[in-house]
C-alpha positions, 0 to 999 in steps of 0.5 A: 915825811915829805921832806923827810923820808922817814916819818909815817912812810915806814908804817904806811909802806910796810902795811900799804897805806900809801897809795898807788901809782901816778898812772892810775890816779884820777882826780879825787874831786867827787870821790867819797874818800875816808872822811869823818865828822865827830860832834861833841858838846862844844867841839867838832872834829873832822878826820881825813885819811891821808895818802902820804905820797900822791901826785897832782892829779888827785887835786882838787879834793872834794868841796866838802873836805875843803869847806871843812878845812876852811872853817876849822880852827886848827889843823892837826897832823901826826907831825909837822914835817914842813918848813923849818921843822923838816930840817930839825927832824932830819937832824934828829933822824941822823943822830938816832938813825946811825949805828955807833962806830964798829957796828953795822946792820949786817951784825943785827940780821941773819946772813940770809936776810942781809943777802936778800936786802943787799940784792934789793938795795942793789937793784934799787940803786942803793949800794949796800956798803953805803947803807950798812951803817944805818939802822934797819928802820932807816934802811927800809924806809929809804928803800920803800921810798925809792920803790914808791917813787918809781911808781910815780908817787911824790911825797911833796904831793901828800895830802897832809903836806898839802894841808900843812902848806894851806895852814901855814901862817893861817891856822894853828898847826897841832901835832898828835905825835913827837919826833922821838915818839915816831923814832922810837917806833921805827928805829928801836924795833926789837926785831930788826930781822923781822922788820927787814923781812916783812918789808922785803916781802911786801915790796914784792907785791907793792904795785898790786897792793897799791892798785887795790888799796887806792880803790878802797881809799877813793870809794871811802871803803874803810872796811875794805882798807882795813881788811887789806892792810891789817886783817889779811896781813896779820892772817898771812903773817901772824909773826908781824903782830907785835910790829903791827901793834907798835906801828899802828895800835899803840900810836892810834891809842895815843893819837886818840887821846890827843884828839879827846883832849882837843875836844875837851878844849872846844872848837873845830879841828881838821885832823889829817892822819894816814888812812891806816890809822883811821880804819879797823877795830883798833883804828881811831874811828873805832876808838872814838866810837867806843867812847860813846861818840858817833863818827859820821862818814861824810 
């Protein structure tokens, strides 16, 4: 995401797993955060719930987190979106994120939804005429990014970006997903109208949701976070369940499989993924626990 306005952000902005505004951040040193250790024979995996957008005020992170990173053999992230990889990802996004000639977003969604989206785009300084040739995933991600930046968040300060910069040239960087895997989820949604309506509904409550969410993140309250971004969301909007499954549950399962493979190879790994992927009954921590492992929150 960071240099790329797409990856990870769509899911986090839709279900509020990026965090709060600049003015409300305090330094994260000493905060518990969402941080686990899992020991298996021959392997140790640390898992840190990330904010994909943040501000410098959250650094330095807790010393235990930095010590764990330093002694890890490799960093694992959803996608390596830093350095030269950022340009490659941007190009792939542009290839897949535009409609073919003669087709527009207005053809894919209802007139009422297009009208509501147009109003929101205009209020955010994004002319609808310039956005109508983009697929809905591209449009709502761009819009979500704009709204989060208005709250003072910066993708360059995200926790995964921070650790990618620290690891570059010093540790192997492993990817838990592929570019096309994330694009499949974001761009090939079977219900574009539902995706746009969900985004618009959540953007209306974005700042208040962020304020509540950051408290859970800083205190390491995974249950509170899961309740806010998963359980309450689906209770209010059961029609979003399939979209949520695609955004979270399916990806959590696939990333867990990659983590299990890392464990089978042995060594110490530092895993940074969006906080929303770690929590809840279908989160990575629960999936590892159902495998008989014993994640310990630090």
